[in-house]
BANUSE-930014 format. One record per residue (C-alpha): x negated, y, z negated; residue in one letter. Coordinates in Angstrom, 2 decimals. Each point is the difference from the previous one (the first is absolute). Last residue first. Example, Ala and Ser with C-alpha at 12.3 -4.5 7.8 and 13.67 -1.06 7.14 Angstrom:
2
R      east     north        up   resn
R    -13.67     -1.06     -7.14      S
R      1.37     -3.44     -0.66      A
END
This chain:
574
R      east     north        up   resn
R    112.43    222.45   -102.51      V
R     -1.16     -3.07     -2.17      R
R     -1.80     -1.83      2.98      S
R     -2.42      2.47      1.27      P
R      0.11     -0.80      3.67      D
R     -3.54      2.13      0.19      V
R     -1.52      1.03     -3.54      V
R     -2.51      2.66      0.04      L
R     -2.04      0.63     -2.92      K
R     -1.97      3.83     -0.17      Y
R     -3.39      0.87     -0.71      R
R     -1.98      2.18      1.99      A
R     -4.03     -0.42     -0.65      S
R     -0.27     -1.39      3.65      K
R      1.16      3.28      1.12      P
R      3.46      0.43      2.26      L
R      0.31     -0.50      3.67      D
R      3.93     -1.53      0.65      I
R      0.44     -0.92      3.63      K
R     -0.29     -3.70     -0.74      D
R      3.04      0.56     -2.48      L
R      1.86      1.21      2.84      A
R     -0.49     -2.81      2.25      A
R      0.93     -2.47     -2.66      S
R      3.59      2.23     -0.23      L
R      0.80     -0.73      3.62      H
R     -1.29     -3.11     -0.12      Q
R      2.31     -1.09     -2.82      S
R      3.26      2.06      1.74      S
R      1.51      3.07     -0.08      E
R     -1.70      1.43     -3.11      A
R      0.96      0.30     -3.92      R
R     -2.43      0.93     -2.65      I
R      0.95      0.32     -3.69      L
R     -2.25      1.83     -2.59      F
R     -0.99     -0.79     -3.77      T
R     -0.49      2.94     -1.70      G
R      1.94     -0.98     -3.11      Q
R      3.12     -0.56      1.59      N
R      0.55     -0.13      4.21      E
R     -0.51      2.78      2.25      A
R      1.15     -0.56      3.58      S
R     -2.18     -0.44      3.11      V
R      1.10      0.31      3.75      S
R     -2.22     -1.68      2.81      I
R      1.52      0.08      3.56      G
R     -2.44      3.26      1.09      S
R     -2.82      0.80     -2.15      Q
R     -0.92      2.42     -2.10      D
R      1.47     -1.29     -3.11      Q
R     -2.27     -2.78      0.05      L
R     -2.78      2.53     -0.70      L
R      1.64      1.15     -2.48      A
R      0.87     -2.80     -1.85      V
R     -3.86     -1.37      0.31      V
R     -0.82      2.97     -2.21      G
R      3.03     -0.43     -2.21      P
R     -1.19     -3.48     -0.69      A
R     -3.75      1.07     -0.87      A
R      0.57     -0.75     -4.02      A
R      1.91     -2.91      0.44      G
R      3.55     -1.26      1.58      S
R      1.10     -1.08      3.63      I
R      2.57     -2.32      0.79      Q
R      0.84     -1.48      3.42      A
R      2.91     -0.80      2.25      L
R      0.90     -0.87      3.16      S
R      2.91      0.27      2.53      S
R      2.81     -2.30      1.11      F
R     -1.95     -3.13     -1.74      P
R      0.84      1.80     -2.20      P
R      2.25      2.84     -1.18      M
R      1.01      2.92      2.03      R
R      3.16      0.11     -2.32      M
R      2.66     -0.33      2.98      A
R     -2.40     -2.94      1.61      I
R     -0.63     -1.44     -3.64      R
R      3.50      0.03     -0.43      S
R      1.13     -1.62      3.43      A
R     -2.59     -2.75     -0.61      S
R      1.37     -0.82     -3.34      E
R      3.83     -0.36      1.22      S
R     -1.27     -1.84      3.24      A
R     -2.05     -2.50     -2.52      I
R      3.17     -0.37     -2.09      Y
R      2.13     -0.73      2.95      A
R     -2.22     -2.55      1.25      D
R     -0.10     -1.96     -3.68      I
R      3.63     -0.91      0.47      K
R     -0.32     -2.61     -2.79      K
R      3.05      1.27     -1.95      D
R     -1.64      0.11     -3.63      S
R     -3.38      0.95      1.66      I
R      1.31      2.85      2.66      A
R      2.82      1.53     -2.35      K
R     -2.91      0.46     -2.91      L
R     -2.61      1.03      2.67      L
R      2.79      2.67      1.59      P
R      1.22      1.32     -3.56      H
R      3.70     -0.25      0.21      Q
R      0.19     -1.70     -4.08      A
R     -1.71      3.23     -1.42      N
R      0.39      0.11     -3.61      F
R     -1.63     -3.80      0.28      T
R     -0.47     -3.16     -1.84      Q
R     -1.80     -2.73      1.90      V
R      0.87     -3.48     -0.73      L
R     -2.38     -2.67      1.52      V
R      1.27     -3.84      0.15      R
R     -1.51     -3.37     -0.29      G
R      2.81     -2.69      0.71      E
R     -2.37     -2.29      2.13      S
R     -2.67     -0.16     -2.89      S
R     -3.20      1.63     -1.18      S
R     -2.13      0.72      2.75      R
R      2.91      2.26      1.60      S
R      0.24      2.13     -3.06      V
R     -3.57      0.79      0.28      L
R      0.24      0.56      3.76      R
R      2.86      2.53     -0.30      A
R     -1.33      2.01     -2.42      A
R     -3.45      0.78      1.91      G
R      1.85      0.71      2.91      I
R      2.43      2.49     -2.19      L
R     -3.34      1.28     -1.66      L
R     -1.59      0.61      3.72      T
R      3.21      1.79      0.94      S
R     -0.42      2.32     -2.49      A
R     -3.31      0.89      1.52      I
R      1.58      0.59      3.20      E
R      2.75      2.33     -1.30      S
R     -2.28      2.24     -1.92      A
R     -2.15      0.31      3.02      R
R      0.68      3.72      0.36      Y
R     -1.14      0.78     -3.53      R
R      1.56      1.51     -2.76      P
R      2.07     -3.27     -2.01      A
R      3.59      0.02      0.99      S
R     -0.07     -3.83      1.32      L
R     -2.47     -0.98     -2.99      E
R      2.10      1.65     -2.46      Q
R      3.09     -1.11      1.47      D
R     -0.62     -3.42     -0.45      I
R      1.33      0.01     -3.55      D
R      0.35     -3.50     -2.03      L
R     -1.35     -1.97      2.75      F
R      1.23     -3.03     -0.54      V
R     -2.32     -3.22      0.81      V
R      2.39     -3.31     -0.51      T
R     -0.95     -3.47     -0.06      D
R     -3.87      0.25     -1.26      V
R     -2.95     -2.63      0.27      D
R     -3.77      1.53      0.42      K
R     -0.19      3.42     -1.46      L
R     -2.40      2.25     -0.44      R
R      0.17      1.26      3.83      H
R      3.40      1.55     -0.37      I
R     -0.47      0.42     -3.49      L
R     -2.51      2.49      1.06      S
R      2.86      2.61      1.22      E
R      0.50      0.85     -3.65      T
R      1.48     -1.58     -2.96      G
R      2.77     -2.21     -1.21      I
R      0.29     -3.46     -0.55      F
R      2.71     -2.78     -0.89      L
R     -0.15     -3.51     -0.13      M
R     -2.33     -0.66     -2.38      K
R     -2.20     -3.54     -0.32      S
R     -2.66      1.07      2.61      V
R     -1.46      2.80     -2.31      D
R     -2.24      1.79      2.27      V
R     -3.60      0.00     -0.71      A
R     -1.48      3.34     -1.48      D
R     -1.44      2.76      2.02      K
R      2.38      2.42      0.15      S
R     -1.32      2.84      1.97      K
R      2.61     -0.52      3.13      G
R      2.76     -0.04     -2.74      S
R      2.09     -3.04     -1.52      I
R      2.78      0.49     -2.92      E
R      1.54     -3.61     -0.81      V
R      3.86      0.10     -0.89      V
R      0.61     -2.49     -2.91      D
R     -1.83      1.92     -2.31      D
R      2.84      2.39     -0.03      T
R      2.51     -2.69     -0.92      K
R      2.74     -1.38      2.62      R
R      3.21      1.22      0.92      G
R     -0.92      0.99      3.55      A
R      1.27      3.53     -0.70      A
R     -1.94      0.29     -3.57      L
R     -2.98     -1.35      1.69      A
R     -0.04      2.58      3.07      I
R      0.90      3.03     -2.39      E
R     -2.76     -1.35     -2.10      E
R     -2.44      0.13      3.13      R
R      1.07      3.08      1.25      L
R     -1.03      2.22     -2.86      R
R     -3.52     -1.82      0.10      S
R      0.39      1.20      3.73      I
R      0.32      3.55     -0.45      G
R      3.33      1.30      1.60      P
R      0.02      1.92      3.18      K
R      2.91      1.56      1.42      L
R     -0.11      3.69     -0.25      V
R      3.52      1.72     -0.43      A
R      1.97      2.12      2.19      F
R      2.73      2.88     -0.48      K
R      1.00      2.38      2.69      G
R      2.58     -1.71      1.53      A
R      0.38      0.59      4.01      S
R      1.67     -3.34      0.71      C
R     -2.47     -1.62      2.36      S
R     -2.51      2.88      0.49      L
R     -0.59     -0.39     -3.43      C
R     -1.51      4.02     -1.38      V
R     -2.96      0.75     -1.44      Q
R     -0.91      2.93      2.29      P
R     -2.32     -0.68      2.94      R
R     -3.92     -1.17      0.72      S
R     -1.57     -1.60      2.75      E
R     -3.91     -1.20     -1.63      K
R      0.01     -2.87      3.20      C
R     -0.29     -3.18     -2.39      R
R      0.73      1.10     -3.75      G
R      2.89      1.94      1.19      C
R      0.75      3.38     -2.41      E
R      2.96      0.67     -1.57      F
R      1.10      3.64     -1.66      L
R      1.95      1.60     -2.59      S
R     -1.19     -0.86     -3.24      D
R     -3.56     -0.93      1.62      S
R     -2.21     -2.65      1.29      T
R      2.66     -3.07      0.21      I
R     -1.36     -2.40      2.21      N
R      1.80     -0.77      3.28      M
R     -0.25     -3.69      1.65      A
R     -0.81     -0.08      3.49      G
R      2.50     -0.05      2.77      N
R     -2.19      2.21      2.57      C
R      1.85      2.75      0.53      T
R      3.30      0.09     -2.26      S
R     -2.37     -1.12     -2.61      C
R      1.95     -2.04     -2.60      R
R      1.44      0.22     -3.83      A
R      1.17     -3.77     -0.13      L
R      3.69     -0.44     -0.01      S
R      1.54     -1.02     -3.23      K
R      3.67      1.79      0.25      C
R      0.20      2.06     -2.86      A
R     -3.82     -0.16     -1.72      A
R     -1.64      0.85      3.09      C
R     -2.86     -1.59      0.35      A
R     -4.10      0.76     -0.32      V
R     -2.41     -2.92      0.84      L
R     -3.80      0.59     -1.87      K
R     -2.04     -0.88      3.09      A
R     -2.24     -2.87     -0.25      R
R     -3.51      0.12     -1.68      G
R      0.82     -2.39     -3.04      K
R      3.11     -1.48     -1.35      T
R      0.41     -2.47      2.81      N
R      2.54     -2.53     -0.97      Y
R     -0.16     -3.76      1.32      I
R      3.13     -2.58     -2.06      L
R     -1.38     -3.24      0.57      A
R      2.65     -2.54     -0.79      V
R     -0.41     -4.00     -0.65      R
R      3.43     -1.60      0.27      R
R      1.87     -2.34     -1.83      S
R      0.58      2.35     -2.80      H
R      2.68      1.98      1.96      D
R      0.48      2.73     -1.92      R
R     -2.52      1.88      1.70      I
R      1.76     -0.29      3.46      E
R      3.25      1.27     -1.03      A
R     -1.67      2.44     -2.37      V
R     -1.59      1.48      3.75      L
R      3.10      0.19      1.86      A
R      2.04      1.92     -2.79      S
R     -2.90      2.30      0.29      S
R     -3.04      0.90     -2.87      V
R     -1.88      2.97      1.25      L
R      2.13      2.32     -2.31      S
R      2.41      2.44     -0.58      N
R      2.96     -0.92      2.00      P
R      0.00     -3.78     -1.10      W
R      3.46     -1.30      0.93      D
R      0.39      2.64      2.52      D
R     -1.76     -1.44      3.18      D
R      0.97      1.68      3.26      V
R     -2.29      2.34      0.12      S
R     -2.94     -2.73     -1.68      R
R      0.45     -1.84      3.73      D
R     -1.58     -3.47     -0.50      V
R     -1.43     -1.22      3.45      I
R     -0.36     -3.65     -0.28      Q
R     -2.94     -2.16      2.12      I
R      0.48     -3.35      0.51      T
R     -3.17     -1.79      1.33      P
R     -1.17      0.97      3.65      W
R     -1.29     -2.08      2.42      E
R      3.49     -1.30      0.68      A
R      1.61      3.37      1.25      L
R     -3.58     -0.43      2.59      E
R      1.28     -3.00      1.36      R
R      3.64      1.07      0.51      Q
R     -1.15      3.59      1.59      E
R     -2.45     -2.24      2.33      D
R     -3.71      0.41     -0.91      A
R     -2.17      3.09      1.08      I
R     -3.10      0.03      2.33      L
R     -0.11      3.80      0.38      Q
R     -2.41      1.25      3.44      Q
R      2.89      2.51      0.65      D
R     -1.64      2.91     -1.71      V
R     -2.45     -1.51     -2.07      A
R     -1.95      3.17     -1.22      W
R      2.79      1.51     -1.17      H
R      1.34     -2.98     -1.64      A
R     -3.55     -0.42     -1.85      A
R      0.12      3.90     -0.88      T
R      3.72      0.00     -1.31      V
R     -0.52     -2.61     -2.17      S
R      0.94     -3.97      0.99      P
R      2.18     -1.51     -2.71      V
R     -0.73     -3.68     -0.13      P
R     -3.43      0.82      1.49      S
R     -2.50     -1.38      2.84      C
R     -2.32      1.84      1.64      L
R     -1.71     -1.96      2.73      I
R     -2.99      1.88      1.73      C
R     -1.02     -1.76      3.44      S
R     -3.69      0.22      1.34      V
R     -1.72      2.63      1.68      Q
R     -3.11      0.85     -2.02      Q
R      0.98      3.52     -0.54      L
R      3.61     -0.48      0.32      K
R      0.14     -2.78     -2.55      A
R     -2.51      2.48     -2.14      R
R      2.57      2.59     -0.02      M
R      3.28     -1.50     -0.88      I
R     -2.18     -2.30     -2.92      A
R     -1.17      3.71     -1.60      V
R      3.79      1.53      0.66      D
R      1.20     -3.67     -2.17      R
R     -3.07      0.46     -2.40      A
R      0.61      3.67     -0.96      H
R     -2.67      2.25     -0.03      W
R     -0.29      2.17     -3.40      T
R     -3.87      0.97      0.72      P
R     -0.34      0.92     -2.44      T
R      1.09     -1.93     -3.37      R
R      3.56     -1.76      0.19      E
R     -0.06     -2.42      2.84      E
R      3.22     -0.65      1.54      Q
R      1.14     -3.79      0.52      L
R      1.52      0.41     -4.04      S
R      2.47      1.94      1.83      D
R      1.84     -3.07      1.21      D
R      1.56      0.79      3.14      H
R     -2.24     -2.25      1.81      E
R      1.51     -3.06     -1.72      D
R     -2.81     -2.63      2.16      I
R     -1.91      1.93      2.04      V
R     -1.31     -2.41      2.78      V
R     -2.87      0.57      2.36      I
R     -0.86     -2.34      2.96      A
R     -2.14     -1.22      2.48      C
R     -3.93      0.83     -1.96      L
R     -2.80     -1.80      1.85      N
R     -2.20      0.53     -2.86      P
R      1.62      1.49     -3.17      V
R     -1.55      2.33     -2.23      R
R      2.49      1.24     -2.40      A
R      1.09      3.97     -0.13      F
R      3.93     -1.02     -0.25      V
R     -1.24     -2.11     -2.69      A
R     -0.39      3.20     -2.43      S
R      3.96     -0.23     -0.34      R
R      0.27     -3.25     -1.67      A
R     -1.62     -3.05      1.56      G
R      0.40     -2.90      2.51      I
R     -2.26     -1.13      3.08      V
R      1.03     -2.75      1.87      V
R     -1.17     -2.64      2.59      D
R     -3.46      0.43     -1.25      V
R     -3.34      1.65      1.39      G
R     -3.21      1.02     -1.62      G
R      1.11      3.20     -0.92      A
R      2.78     -1.80     -1.84      A
R     -2.19     -2.45     -1.82      N
R     -2.11      3.34     -0.74      A
R      2.62      1.58     -1.86      W
R      1.24     -2.54     -1.96      E
R      0.23      1.76     -3.35      D
R      2.11      3.07      1.50      P
R      1.65     -1.64      1.53      L
R      1.64     -2.98      0.07      L
R     -1.53     -2.20      3.39      A
R      2.28     -2.27      1.83      V
R     -0.67     -3.64      1.91      S
R      3.77     -1.11      1.26      L
R      1.51     -3.53     -0.87      G
R      3.44      0.99     -1.35      Q
R     -1.37     -0.71     -3.53      R
R     -2.51      3.02      0.58      K
R      2.65      2.36      0.88      L
R      1.94     -0.38     -3.01      A
R     -3.14      0.46     -2.18      A
R     -0.70      3.16      2.05      A
R      3.61      1.11     -0.38      L
R     -0.15     -0.49     -4.09      L
R     -3.54      1.97      0.12      R
R      1.39      2.85      2.03      A
R      2.89      0.33     -2.45      R
R     -2.20      0.18     -3.15      S
R     -2.34      2.14      2.08      L
R      3.12      2.95      0.50      T
R      1.11      1.66      2.79      P
R     -0.60     -2.32      2.95      I
R     -2.38      0.22      2.99      V
R     -0.37     -2.77      2.31      V
R     -2.94     -0.32      2.65      L
R      0.74     -3.01      2.17      T
R     -3.08     -1.74      2.36      P
R      1.94     -1.78      2.99      G
R      3.39     -0.57      1.62      N
R      1.63     -2.14     -2.47      V
R     -0.90      2.43     -2.52      A
R      2.46      2.54      0.97      A
R      3.19     -2.36     -0.14      G
R     -1.72     -1.84     -3.12      L
R     -0.17      3.74     -1.49      V
R      3.80      0.50      0.73      S
R      1.18     -3.38     -1.52      A
R     -2.19      0.73     -3.01      L
R      2.15      2.94     -0.83      P
R      2.30     -1.89     -2.18      S
R      3.40      1.11      0.31      V
R      1.98      1.08     -3.16      T
R     -0.84      3.55      0.45      P
R      2.29     -0.28      3.67      G
R     -1.83      0.28      2.95      R
R     -0.86      3.36      2.16      R
R     -3.05     -0.99      2.22      V
R     -1.71      3.36      1.57      L
R     -1.85     -0.98      3.73      A
R     -2.81      0.94      1.72      N
R     -0.81     -1.41      3.09      L
R     -3.25     -2.20      1.48      G
R      2.16     -2.74      1.93      A
R     -1.16     -2.81     -2.10      K
R      0.88      2.20     -3.11      V
R      3.21      0.55      0.81      C
R      0.94     -3.19      0.96      S
R     -1.12     -1.73     -3.16      S
R      1.58      2.60     -2.17      V
R      3.33     -1.25      2.16      S
R     -0.86     -3.66     -0.74      S
R     -0.75      0.92     -3.85      D
R     -1.84     -3.10     -0.53      A
R      0.49     -3.12     -2.35      G
R     -0.51     -2.33      2.87      S
R     -3.27      1.89      1.33      A
R     -2.21     -1.41     -2.69      F
R     -1.46     -2.72      1.97      V
R      0.20      1.71      3.05      A
R     -2.99      1.92     -1.18      R
R     -2.82     -2.76      1.40      D
R     -3.32      1.47     -0.58      K
R      0.75      1.66     -3.14      A
R     -2.50      3.07     -0.80      N
R     -2.66     -1.33     -2.71      R
R     -2.91      2.01      1.13      S
R     -3.30     -0.44     -1.52      T
R     -0.77      2.00     -3.23      P
R     -1.02      3.42      0.60      F
R     -3.37      1.14     -1.32      T
R     -2.09      2.74     -1.79      E
R      3.12      0.82     -2.61      V
R     -0.37      2.32     -2.59      L
R      2.67     -0.06     -2.64      N
R      3.05      2.68     -0.35      T
R      0.43     -0.66      3.83      P
R      0.42      2.68      2.20      T
R      3.16      1.23      1.64      A
R      1.29      2.39     -2.90      S
R     -3.66      1.26     -0.56      V
R      0.10      1.18      3.50      Y
R      2.80      2.00     -0.17      L
R     -0.55      1.55     -3.14      S
R     -3.24      0.65      1.75      R
R      1.89      2.40      2.81      L
R      1.06      2.54     -2.66      R
R      3.44      2.11      0.37      G
R      2.05      0.65      2.92      Q
R      3.15     -2.30      0.42      W
R      0.49     -0.19      3.74      R
R     -3.85      1.21      1.30      S
R     -1.62     -2.61     -2.43      R
R      2.52     -2.79      0.77      V
R     -1.20      0.68      3.67      E
R     -3.98     -0.12     -0.68      A
R      0.97     -2.84     -2.40      F
R      1.75     -2.00      3.05      L
R     -3.42      0.35      1.82      R
R     -2.13     -1.33     -2.97      I
R      2.74     -2.94      0.01      L
R     -0.81     -0.83      3.43      D
R     -3.64      0.00     -0.54      A
R     -0.09     -2.36     -2.66      D
R      0.35      0.35     -3.55      P
R     -2.72     -1.16     -2.60      G
R     -2.57     -2.04     -0.04      R
R     -3.12      0.05     -2.81      G
R     -2.78      1.78     -1.35      Q
R     -2.30      0.54      3.14      I
R     -3.12      2.11     -1.36      K
R     -1.85      3.13     -0.21      V
R      1.55      1.77      2.95      I
R     -2.79      2.49      1.57      S
R      0.09      3.54     -0.98      L
R     -0.07      2.63      2.88      L
R     -2.43      2.38      0.88      R
R     -2.09     -1.87      2.54      T
R      3.54     -0.74      1.91      V
R      0.27      3.61      1.00      D
R      3.52      0.60     -0.29      I
R      2.36      0.49      2.82      D
R      1.02     -3.95     -0.52      S
R      1.44     -2.45      2.54      F
R     -0.97      1.81      2.83      G
R     -1.31     -3.19      2.10      D
R     -3.77      0.43     -1.61      E
R      1.21     -0.04     -3.64      S
R      1.90     -3.24      0.60      R
R      3.07     -0.96     -1.64      G
R      1.76     -1.44     -3.08      V
R      3.47      1.38     -1.51      S
R      1.85      0.58     -2.97      A
R     -2.55     -2.55     -2.64      V
R      0.74      0.03     -3.43      W
R     -1.42      1.49     -2.79      A
R     -1.69     -0.95     -3.45      S
R     -1.93      2.25     -2.12      V
R     -3.57      0.68     -1.27      S
R     -0.62      3.31     -0.66      R
R     -2.66      2.44      1.30      G
R      2.78      2.34      1.37      H
R      1.21     -3.15      1.82      L
R     -1.88     -3.11      0.30      V
R      1.52     -2.78      2.08      I
R      1.38     -3.52     -1.10      R
R      2.38     -1.77      2.43      V
R      3.74     -1.08      0.56      R
R      0.39     -1.16      3.59      D
R      2.44      1.20      1.72      G
R     -1.46      0.18      3.04      V
R     -2.55     -2.76      0.31      E
R     -3.77     -0.11     -0.88      L
R     -1.39     -3.20      0.76      K
R     -1.11      0.96      3.68      G
R     -2.66      2.28     -1.06      V
R     -0.34     -0.37     -3.90      M
R     -3.84     -0.54      0.37      D
R     -0.83      3.01      2.00      E
R      1.63      2.11     -2.70      P
R      3.29      1.93      0.86      V
R     -0.42      3.48     -0.01      V
R      2.41      2.55     -2.24      Y
R      2.49      2.29      1.12      D
R      2.40      1.08     -2.96      F
R      4.26      0.16      0.31      M
END
């Protein structure tokens, strides 16, 4: 933060949040106005005669409410304030705002609104809305928008475009970010965009709606690593408006926040909002013992009338180890994570680093095998099992930019299949255990995102769409919840596990690395309520009782400006 003089010709024109041109260290640079005041009122303790003047006003940016929000976000996730200003500022220069296009009579689109959401927003309450994956979020957004200008955050820009088009057909004025930033700031019924839209400038804001709050796409990957769901909660509280979170399978964080403010469909209705989910227990399927091909899968891919997508993530996941005798996965007795073979005599947990002898906890056998075939070999195996030529099985990866051959009926690849295919009757997760056993505490939530995406994909194709999930752990709480539609049981189980492991939202985590990391760690270890553990390659994991406790501890650190380290609060891959 630097002090500058406002020239006489800018007085009354310059606003907090404006993007301006200044001279800093002899260079002309862009900046933002964080606050404005009069020197005679004690606004600055620097002699005005020593200050440079602002060169010019470039354009409009975030408003005063957003700047107050930035301070809270900066405290919560640390990092540089500048990145928050950039997220809230249009890429093009905006000098004036268009005339407001807010609806004068909101009753015209009230017929399609969710009345329970509308009642919550009218009363100024927050809510967690749980509806099945096949249900459009349109009714929830309308329920909020009936009451006034609404900000909608959704994981992807493509979905934002589709929802924006649906809202326009209902008669609402809509601004799609980032391209229509000026329209949003001028005033419309609904402002919608991906995660950075949570910092949109919205006059007379009435409610914030976050669609699929569980999706990890809503977390910023660069420091500060804020999550749009959490920022929405903070912003709603700051501006005293309603926050509505929506998800078919809510995150533990959302469920903990909502407590008794959940809007859930009745059991029969929720059951109808999901397609068929079939759990294939590989531990009892002996027809194909040494393969990812199961009897259920063979039956599915040999039906040449059905278009089938087979998902197999081969990179960046756990190398699963299974008992050769009983097929049980080698799991950690502490956190239930996947065990890796690190020596001739020991297992090590990829999640909590606990180690133990190579003995099966189910049958006490000592012989194990790694379950991870290459996707090329798997493609050939799938073609043989399906009674088709290898060329009839289309391989698709996230890096592939070629157009999908829609004439084919069988596809295999990574999770990118969910986003690249439009017409599928069946989605098969060949090995969901790789996701569930990944070495991170949010593994189940990330797996649920994939399952929800698959459910939506097959539901678009036909009423007979289904999802097959192959696993050696059929009793996993998430799989039981998805198949039996007992979402509450899963949330309770996952919450209990997080509490036992002292994981967010019941604690706060941060990762620190870099040349100065040992010095930072040394200072943090002296503070009560802070624990530090070393990770691989000079990275340290910091755990605190709460985000407030962690922020206070980090703010006390006094290091030279030359000290270099990287701090990631709420790391997504831990």
